[in-house]
Phi, psi and omega in degrees: 000319179298323179296315179295324179295319179296318179298319181296318179295317178298319179298319179296318180298315180296315180299319180295318180296317179297316180298315178296322179295319179294318179297318180299317178298317179298318179297316180296320179295321179297317179298320179296316179298316179297320180295319179294322183288337179260006179293144181301142178227151177294128183225145176273111182264164180226145171228121176251123185245127175230147182226128178237138175276119185251349174201181183301330183228021181228148173232155173245125180259129178234130179238126173244133187207159172254012169299147183297148177303140182098347178296133178272124175249147172258119174262132180219149176227131180216168179234129179285138175212164183234146179261156180300133177080012182219141175264359182288138179275138173238154180238123175273125185282124177255323184206141181202109183204146178274141176224149177259142178291130177232117182052044176073019187218148171224134179227147176204142173253128187235131173275127181271101182230112183271359190297324186296306182291324182292312181296323178296319179295318179298322179296317181293323178300318179289321183283326184229064185298334180278343184250327184249122180275147177290161180286133180259322184211141180236132182291148175274004179243152172252153178252119178255132186222144172237133186229129164257134175219132177291345179281342178273161184298126175228149180290162180297326179296318179292319180296328178297328182272314187267343184095150182293337178243016180072025186290348179256016181252128173215177181130174181289111184120348181279144177211162181233141181227146176084175179205201181107182185294329181282344180093170183286164175262136179265136171237160179216113186233137173231132183231158178214135177265132183232130179292119181201091185308147180295136176201101187279000000 
């Protein structure tokens, strides 16, 4: 009887070991599946940009996006102008600042003041008359732009989703720059032209 009891105990131990081994295998398989399911994938992203005039010299910029929270966007506002004797477009910088996406949204209120870029150009024309041409024409519109770039600082959490070079980002507005062994850098830009007469 004692012999049979020992055999029964050994059988239980073996069964327990097999059962634990199977559970361990199941856990490991589950972890592999979870890891695969959270692996970065190429995704078509969207950026919706709206601009409202809220006062005589201010605008409110609103960005709605499905880029992950924490993604750094560059918001910029500039004004197109032309120099004498040239058809080439130049942009006078009015606003340029980084913002992080929070709950799929970025907002900013911007004062439209052209004096900084305009006065600087006038100064250069006086200082370097042989090199810098005076302004011939200034647009009555401003250009508002939002930019994602993998070349700009992004958190490790964002890079895990979008890729260190933005390789998992696509969609209307996406573009690629550069080459080499590391591959190109992805950018994603959306712009809007807004009527806002020049007033320095």
